[in-house]
N, CA, C and O atoms as a GROMACS GRO file, in nm:
protein
  388
    1MET      N    1  -0.644   0.128  -1.369
    1MET     CA    2  -0.536   0.040  -1.334
    1MET      C    3  -0.607   0.001  -1.160
    1MET      O    4  -0.681   0.084  -1.107
    2PRO      N    5  -0.572  -0.127  -1.090
    2PRO     CA    6  -0.627  -0.195  -1.009
    2PRO      C    7  -0.610  -0.079  -0.879
    2PRO      O    8  -0.588   0.042  -0.869
    3THR      N    9  -0.634  -0.186  -0.796
    3THR     CA   10  -0.606  -0.030  -0.623
    3THR      C   11  -0.633  -0.179  -0.493
    3THR      O   12  -0.708  -0.275  -0.478
    4TYR      N   13  -0.541  -0.128  -0.438
    4TYR     CA   14  -0.468  -0.192  -0.344
    4TYR      C   15  -0.503  -0.164  -0.182
    4TYR      O   16  -0.501  -0.042  -0.196
    5VAL      N   17  -0.523  -0.176  -0.089
    5VAL     CA   18  -0.533  -0.107   0.041
    5VAL      C   19  -0.395  -0.230   0.094
    5VAL      O   20  -0.369  -0.329   0.027
    6VAL      N   21  -0.325  -0.195   0.219
    6VAL     CA   22  -0.228  -0.257   0.292
    6VAL      C   23  -0.266  -0.144   0.413
    6VAL      O   24  -0.277  -0.022   0.407
    7LEU      N   25  -0.282  -0.255   0.542
    7LEU     CA   26  -0.265  -0.265   0.644
    7LEU      C   27  -0.147  -0.286   0.660
    7LEU      O   28  -0.089  -0.368   0.588
    8SER      N   29  -0.072  -0.207   0.776
    8SER     CA   30   0.087  -0.262   0.805
    8SER      C   31   0.115  -0.214   0.954
    8SER      O   32   0.055  -0.110   0.981
    9ARG      N   33   0.193  -0.265   1.056
    9ARG     CA   34   0.312  -0.227   1.175
    9ARG      C   35   0.379  -0.275   1.144
    9ARG      O   36   0.412  -0.374   1.079
   10PHE      N   37   0.442  -0.108   1.253
   10PHE     CA   38   0.591  -0.176   1.286
   10PHE      C   39   0.664  -0.246   1.317
   10PHE      O   40   0.626  -0.338   1.390
   11THR      N   41   0.713  -0.244   1.303
   11THR     CA   42   0.851  -0.382   1.340
   11THR      C   43   0.890  -0.265   1.407
   11THR      O   44   0.840  -0.153   1.396
   12GLU      N   45   1.017  -0.315   1.502
   12GLU     CA   46   1.089  -0.284   1.596
   12GLU      C   47   1.214  -0.168   1.572
   12GLU      O   48   1.243  -0.065   1.633
   13LYS      N   49   1.292  -0.256   1.416
   13LYS     CA   50   1.364  -0.141   1.326
   13LYS      C   51   1.245  -0.014   1.289
   13LYS      O   52   1.284   0.102   1.303
   14GLY      N   53   1.112  -0.035   1.246
   14GLY     CA   54   1.111   0.015   1.199
   14GLY      C   55   1.021   0.146   1.345
   14GLY      O   56   1.094   0.239   1.380
   15ILE      N   57   0.942   0.141   1.383
   15ILE     CA   58   0.922   0.240   1.534
   15ILE      C   59   1.140   0.258   1.584
   15ILE      O   60   1.192   0.336   1.504
   16ALA      N   61   1.176   0.240   1.621
   16ALA     CA   62   1.324   0.323   1.632
   16ALA      C   63   1.392   0.412   1.547
   16ALA      O   64   1.481   0.489   1.583
   17ASN      N   65   1.337   0.393   1.402
   17ASN     CA   66   1.364   0.470   1.335
   17ASN      C   67   1.220   0.550   1.308
   17ASN      O   68   1.265   0.599   1.205
   18ILE      N   69   1.096   0.600   1.314
   18ILE     CA   70   1.009   0.596   1.325
   18ILE      C   71   1.025   0.788   1.309
   18ILE      O   72   0.920   0.852   1.307
   19LYS      N   73   1.146   0.855   1.299
   19LYS     CA   74   1.157   0.978   1.273
   19LYS      C   75   1.224   1.035   1.100
   19LYS      O   76   1.264   1.140   1.050
   20GLN      N   77   1.200   0.878   1.053
   20GLN     CA   78   1.280   0.904   0.906
   20GLN      C   79   1.141   0.884   0.870
   20GLN      O   80   1.139   0.892   0.747
   21GLY      N   81   0.995   0.857   0.923
   21GLY     CA   82   0.929   0.805   0.874
   21GLY      C   83   0.888   0.914   0.750
   21GLY      O   84   0.864   0.862   0.642
   22PRO      N   85   0.881   1.014   0.757
   22PRO     CA   86   0.831   1.095   0.622
   22PRO      C   87   0.855   1.087   0.534
   22PRO      O   88   0.778   1.074   0.439
   23SER      N   89   1.037   1.096   0.528
   23SER     CA   90   1.133   1.059   0.379
   23SER      C   91   1.120   0.902   0.344
   23SER      O   92   1.171   0.842   0.249
   24ARG      N   93   1.045   0.859   0.435
   24ARG     CA   94   1.028   0.708   0.368
   24ARG      C   95   0.941   0.711   0.280
   24ARG      O   96   0.943   0.626   0.190
   25ILE      N   97   0.832   0.822   0.286
   25ILE     CA   98   0.717   0.793   0.276
   25ILE      C   99   0.745   0.879   0.126
   25ILE      O  100   0.718   0.837   0.013
   26GLU      N  101   0.803   0.999   0.158
   26GLU     CA  102   0.827   1.018  -0.042
   26GLU      C  103   0.886   0.920  -0.090
   26GLU      O  104   0.850   0.872  -0.198
   27ALA      N  105   1.030   0.850   0.008
   27ALA     CA  106   1.068   0.715  -0.110
   27ALA      C  107   1.013   0.610  -0.161
   27ALA      O  108   1.078   0.530  -0.229
   28LEU      N  109   0.884   0.596  -0.133
   28LEU     CA  110   0.848   0.532  -0.204
   28LEU      C  111   0.750   0.562  -0.267
   28LEU      O  112   0.696   0.466  -0.322
   29LYS      N  113   0.700   0.669  -0.282
   29LYS     CA  114   0.605   0.728  -0.368
   29LYS      C  115   0.692   0.735  -0.559
   29LYS      O  116   0.662   0.733  -0.678
   30LYS      N  117   0.821   0.744  -0.452
   30LYS     CA  118   0.944   0.747  -0.594
   30LYS      C  119   0.938   0.622  -0.693
   30LYS      O  120   0.927   0.621  -0.815
   31GLN      N  121   0.947   0.529  -0.614
   31GLN     CA  122   0.956   0.418  -0.617
   31GLN      C  123   0.872   0.323  -0.684
   31GLN      O  124   0.897   0.229  -0.760
   32PHE      N  125   0.746   0.380  -0.626
   32PHE     CA  126   0.654   0.370  -0.728
   32PHE      C  127   0.531   0.417  -0.827
   32PHE      O  128   0.418   0.383  -0.861
   33ARG      N  129   0.668   0.559  -0.857
   33ARG     CA  130   0.607   0.564  -1.004
   33ARG      C  131   0.693   0.521  -1.064
   33ARG      O  132   0.667   0.492  -1.181
   34ALA      N  133   0.837   0.498  -1.011
   34ALA     CA  134   0.957   0.455  -1.116
   34ALA      C  135   0.916   0.301  -1.147
   34ALA      O  136   1.003   0.241  -1.210
   35VAL      N  137   0.783   0.214  -1.110
   35VAL     CA  138   0.714   0.157  -1.214
   35VAL      C  139   0.593   0.123  -1.288
   35VAL      O  140   0.559   0.025  -1.353
   36GLY      N  141   0.515   0.286  -1.243
   36GLY     CA  142   0.366   0.258  -1.288
   36GLY      C  143   0.259   0.235  -1.258
   36GLY      O  144   0.147   0.213  -1.304
   37ALA      N  145   0.361   0.252  -1.093
   37ALA     CA  146   0.172   0.281  -0.985
   37ALA      C  147   0.186   0.406  -0.906
   37ALA      O  148   0.244   0.510  -0.937
   38LYS      N  149   0.127   0.378  -0.806
   38LYS     CA  150   0.080   0.559  -0.734
   38LYS      C  151   0.018   0.595  -0.604
   38LYS      O  152  -0.091   0.646  -0.580
   39LEU      N  153   0.110   0.556  -0.527
   39LEU     CA  154   0.081   0.598  -0.353
   39LEU      C  155  -0.025   0.704  -0.372
   39LEU      O  156   0.014   0.806  -0.428
   40LYS      N  157  -0.177   0.699  -0.331
   40LYS     CA  158  -0.279   0.752  -0.370
   40LYS      C  159  -0.314   0.862  -0.228
   40LYS      O  160  -0.336   0.983  -0.215
   41ASP      N  161  -0.301   0.729  -0.127
   41ASP     CA  162  -0.273   0.798  -0.034
   41ASP      C  163  -0.222   0.730   0.122
   41ASP      O  164  -0.228   0.608   0.129
   42PHE      N  165  -0.165   0.817   0.268
   42PHE     CA  166  -0.097   0.730   0.312
   42PHE      C  167  -0.160   0.796   0.462
   42PHE      O  168  -0.154   0.915   0.491
   43TYR      N  169  -0.214   0.702   0.540
   43TYR     CA  170  -0.265   0.738   0.701
   43TYR      C  171  -0.218   0.654   0.779
   43TYR      O  172  -0.198   0.535   0.758
   44LEU      N  173  -0.192   0.732   0.897
   44LEU     CA  174  -0.074   0.690   1.039
   44LEU      C  175  -0.265   0.662   1.099
   44LEU      O  176  -0.362   0.738   1.090
   45LEU      N  177  -0.251   0.506   1.162
   45LEU     CA  178  -0.377   0.477   1.251
   45LEU      C  179  -0.365   0.484   1.396
   45LEU      O  180  -0.262   0.537   1.437
   46MET      N  181  -0.444   0.442   1.477
   46MET     CA  182  -0.416   0.443   1.564
   46MET      C  183  -0.539   0.291   1.593
   46MET      O  184  -0.657   0.293   1.556
   47GLY      N  185  -0.485   0.192   1.655
   47GLY     CA  186  -0.532   0.079   1.665
   47GLY      C  187  -0.439  -0.041   1.662
   47GLY      O  188  -0.325  -0.033   1.708
   48ARG      N  189  -0.488  -0.154   1.607
   48ARG     CA  190  -0.479  -0.276   1.626
   48ARG      C  191  -0.265  -0.279   1.439
   48ARG      O  192  -0.171  -0.354   1.414
   49TYR      N  193  -0.324  -0.144   1.384
   49TYR     CA  194  -0.266  -0.118   1.264
   49TYR      C  195  -0.256  -0.033   1.305
   49TYR      O  196  -0.332   0.024   1.383
   50ASP      N  197  -0.074   0.027   1.230
   50ASP     CA  198   0.021   0.139   1.234
   50ASP      C  199  -0.036   0.268   1.158
   50ASP      O  200  -0.053   0.386   1.188
   51THR      N  201  -0.060   0.176   1.028
   51THR     CA  202  -0.068   0.272   0.863
   51THR      C  203  -0.134   0.241   0.742
   51THR      O  204  -0.088   0.133   0.705
   52LEU      N  205  -0.222   0.284   0.660
   52LEU     CA  206  -0.292   0.230   0.606
   52LEU      C  207  -0.250   0.320   0.450
   52LEU      O  208  -0.268   0.441   0.436
   53LEU      N  209  -0.193   0.232   0.350
   53LEU     CA  210  -0.175   0.268   0.212
   53LEU      C  211  -0.218   0.234   0.106
   53LEU      O  212  -0.164   0.136   0.056
   54ILE      N  213  -0.352   0.315   0.013
   54ILE     CA  214  -0.386   0.339  -0.094
   54ILE      C  215  -0.355   0.360  -0.215
   54ILE      O  216  -0.355   0.470  -0.270
   55PHE      N  217  -0.324   0.246  -0.269
   55PHE     CA  218  -0.186   0.258  -0.401
   55PHE      C  219  -0.245   0.186  -0.526
   55PHE      O  220  -0.304   0.079  -0.510
   56GLU      N  221  -0.232   0.243  -0.656
   56GLU     CA  222  -0.291   0.122  -0.791
   56GLU      C  223  -0.165   0.139  -0.833
   56GLU      O  224  -0.069   0.213  -0.810
   57ALA      N  225  -0.200   0.027  -0.916
   57ALA     CA  226  -0.040  -0.104  -0.971
   57ALA      C  227  -0.138  -0.114  -1.119
   57ALA      O  228  -0.260  -0.117  -1.131
   58PRO      N  229  -0.004  -0.119  -1.247
   58PRO     CA  230  -0.056  -0.206  -1.363
   58PRO      C  231  -0.103  -0.311  -1.295
   58PRO      O  232  -0.180  -0.270  -1.208
   59ASP      N  233  -0.095  -0.409  -1.295
   59ASP     CA  234  -0.130  -0.511  -1.230
   59ASP      C  235  -0.053  -0.598  -1.066
   59ASP      O  236   0.026  -0.557  -0.981
   60GLU      N  237  -0.124  -0.725  -1.084
   60GLU     CA  238  -0.041  -0.766  -0.916
   60GLU      C  239   0.074  -0.821  -0.907
   60GLU      O  240   0.128  -0.835  -0.797
   61LYS      N  241   0.140  -0.869  -1.046
   61LYS     CA  242   0.317  -0.852  -0.999
   61LYS      C  243   0.395  -0.676  -0.950
   61LYS      O  244   0.465  -0.657  -0.850
   62THR      N  245   0.363  -0.593  -1.033
   62THR     CA  246   0.346  -0.487  -1.028
   62THR      C  247   0.383  -0.500  -0.831
   62THR      O  248   0.490  -0.487  -0.771
   63ALA      N  249   0.259  -0.525  -0.787
   63ALA     CA  250   0.223  -0.476  -0.671
   63ALA      C  251   0.293  -0.572  -0.600
   63ALA      O  252   0.385  -0.536  -0.526
   64ALA      N  253   0.260  -0.696  -0.613
   64ALA     CA  254   0.377  -0.758  -0.547
   64ALA      C  255   0.513  -0.744  -0.504
   64ALA      O  256   0.567  -0.770  -0.397
   65LYS      N  257   0.567  -0.684  -0.644
   65LYS     CA  258   0.704  -0.692  -0.633
   65LYS      C  259   0.738  -0.550  -0.503
   65LYS      O  260   0.839  -0.558  -0.432
   66LEU      N  261   0.652  -0.444  -0.491
   66LEU     CA  262   0.612  -0.300  -0.428
   66LEU      C  263   0.638  -0.362  -0.319
   66LEU      O  264   0.732  -0.341  -0.243
   67MET      N  265   0.525  -0.469  -0.307
   67MET     CA  266   0.513  -0.537  -0.109
   67MET      C  267   0.628  -0.588  -0.088
   67MET      O  268   0.688  -0.562   0.017
   68LEU      N  269   0.675  -0.657  -0.170
   68LEU     CA  270   0.804  -0.725  -0.150
   68LEU      C  271   0.913  -0.623  -0.097
   68LEU      O  272   0.989  -0.642  -0.002
   69ALA      N  273   0.904  -0.522  -0.172
   69ALA     CA  274   1.067  -0.443  -0.162
   69ALA      C  275   1.034  -0.423   0.013
   69ALA      O  276   1.100  -0.477   0.101
   70ILE      N  277   0.901  -0.318   0.037
   70ILE     CA  278   0.906  -0.263   0.130
   70ILE      C  279   0.836  -0.342   0.250
   70ILE      O  280   0.791  -0.284   0.350
   71GLY      N  281   0.830  -0.511   0.225
   71GLY     CA  282   0.859  -0.596   0.384
   71GLY      C  283   1.038  -0.597   0.329
   71GLY      O  284   1.086  -0.619   0.440
   72ALA      N  285   1.123  -0.590   0.264
   72ALA     CA  286   1.239  -0.601   0.276
   72ALA      C  287   1.330  -0.494   0.331
   72ALA      O  288   1.443  -0.525   0.368
   73ALA      N  289   1.290  -0.376   0.338
   73ALA     CA  290   1.324  -0.303   0.455
   73ALA      C  291   1.303  -0.313   0.571
   73ALA      O  292   1.385  -0.263   0.649
   74GLY      N  293   1.227  -0.357   0.604
   74GLY     CA  294   1.206  -0.404   0.788
   74GLY      C  295   1.163  -0.351   0.869
   74GLY      O  296   1.168  -0.381   0.989
   75ASN      N  297   1.090  -0.223   0.799
   75ASN     CA  298   1.017  -0.158   0.859
   75ASN      C  299   0.895  -0.134   0.910
   75ASN      O  300   0.878  -0.048   0.997
   76VAL      N  301   0.787  -0.216   0.857
   76VAL     CA  302   0.728  -0.287   0.848
   76VAL      C  303   0.655  -0.388   0.802
   76VAL      O  304   0.645  -0.406   0.681
   77ARG      N  305   0.593  -0.468   0.892
   77ARG     CA  306   0.499  -0.599   0.801
   77ARG      C  307   0.348  -0.571   0.766
   77ARG      O  308   0.256  -0.522   0.832
   78THR      N  309   0.355  -0.624   0.629
   78THR     CA  310   0.206  -0.578   0.597
   78THR      C  311   0.115  -0.648   0.537
   78THR      O  312   0.168  -0.738   0.472
   79GLU      N  313   0.024  -0.648   0.531
   79GLU     CA  314  -0.091  -0.721   0.480
   79GLU      C  315  -0.220  -0.654   0.374
   79GLU      O  316  -0.304  -0.575   0.416
   80THR      N  317  -0.215  -0.692   0.268
   80THR     CA  318  -0.244  -0.641   0.115
   80THR      C  319  -0.313  -0.723   0.099
   80THR      O  320  -0.321  -0.837   0.145
   81MET      N  321  -0.402  -0.634  -0.008
   81MET     CA  322  -0.576  -0.635  -0.045
   81MET      C  323  -0.631  -0.577  -0.151
   81MET      O  324  -0.661  -0.457  -0.151
   82GLY      N  325  -0.646  -0.648  -0.240
   82GLY     CA  326  -0.698  -0.601  -0.396
   82GLY      C  327  -0.843  -0.501  -0.398
   82GLY      O  328  -0.947  -0.566  -0.387
   83ALA      N  329  -0.851  -0.430  -0.405
   83ALA     CA  330  -0.976  -0.336  -0.354
   83ALA      C  331  -1.059  -0.277  -0.492
   83ALA      O  332  -1.001  -0.232  -0.591
   84PHE      N  333  -1.201  -0.286  -0.476
   84PHE     CA  334  -1.303  -0.193  -0.605
   84PHE      C  335  -1.337  -0.087  -0.559
   84PHE      O  336  -1.363  -0.084  -0.439
   85THR      N  337  -1.350   0.038  -0.642
   85THR     CA  338  -1.391   0.152  -0.635
   85THR      C  339  -1.523   0.107  -0.608
   85THR      O  340  -1.563  -0.010  -0.603
   86GLU      N  341  -1.611   0.250  -0.586
   86GLU     CA  342  -1.784   0.227  -0.591
   86GLU      C  343  -1.786   0.239  -0.756
   86GLU      O  344  -1.866   0.191  -0.837
   87ALA      N  345  -1.725   0.283  -0.768
   87ALA     CA  346  -1.804   0.186  -0.979
   87ALA      C  347  -1.782   0.121  -1.018
   87ALA      O  348  -1.833   0.082  -1.123
   88GLU      N  349  -1.661   0.048  -0.936
   88GLU     CA  350  -1.668  -0.083  -1.043
   88GLU      C  351  -1.749  -0.243  -0.959
   88GLU      O  352  -1.779  -0.353  -1.006
   89TYR      N  353  -1.763  -0.174  -0.793
   89TYR     CA  354  -1.828  -0.223  -0.758
   89TYR      C  355  -1.986  -0.239  -0.782
   89TYR      O  356  -2.039  -0.337  -0.730
   90LYS      N  357  -2.049  -0.169  -0.842
   90LYS     CA  358  -2.152  -0.148  -0.947
   90LYS      C  359  -2.207  -0.205  -1.038
   90LYS      O  360  -2.314  -0.259  -1.067
   91LYS      N  361  -2.048  -0.167  -1.101
   91LYS     CA  362  -2.026  -0.284  -1.233
   91LYS      C  363  -2.020  -0.440  -1.220
   91LYS      O  364  -2.023  -0.535  -1.298
   92LEU      N  365  -2.012  -0.424  -1.113
   92LEU     CA  366  -1.938  -0.615  -1.086
   92LEU      C  367  -2.136  -0.638  -1.003
   92LEU      O  368  -2.208  -0.736  -1.024
   93VAL      N  369  -2.160  -0.557  -0.943
   93VAL     CA  370  -2.323  -0.632  -0.899
   93VAL      C  371  -2.446  -0.609  -1.016
   93VAL      O  372  -2.555  -0.667  -1.024
   94GLY      N  373  -2.389  -0.502  -1.101
   94GLY     CA  374  -2.474  -0.449  -1.231
   94GLY      C  375  -2.454  -0.656  -1.340
   94GLY      O  376  -2.515  -0.683  -1.443
   95GLY      N  377  -2.392  -0.717  -1.292
   95GLY     CA  378  -2.375  -0.821  -1.440
   95GLY      C  379  -2.379  -0.934  -1.322
   95GLY      O  380  -2.339  -1.043  -1.362
   96LEU      N  381  -2.418  -0.931  -1.190
   96LEU     CA  382  -2.482  -1.036  -1.166
   96LEU      C  383  -2.631  -1.116  -1.216
   96LEU      O  384  -2.733  -1.050  -1.236
   97SER      N  385  -2.627  -1.266  -1.234
   97SER     CA  386  -2.831  -1.347  -1.329
   97SER      C  387  -2.880  -1.347  -1.131
   97SER      O  388  -2.992  -1.384  -1.095
   0.00000   0.00000   0.00000
């Protein structure tokens, strides 16, 4: 499955309700599983961004729907990127002429 990396920043609503954050992560895991995706990792960050998610989804449309649903909840603003594993990278580079 394709891998995605999500950097996010808390909104005012998100930081005001930060104590509910752990339960929101558990709800996200269920939401991802329901559409055949998997939330692999969650990190709280220090710096420009507040959190980092790494997830797998069956395709871009599924990933986009998940990110739209997260954004619609109003707790974070996200920046999502497709990502390649080391093995995928090596295969891509190996195919260069």
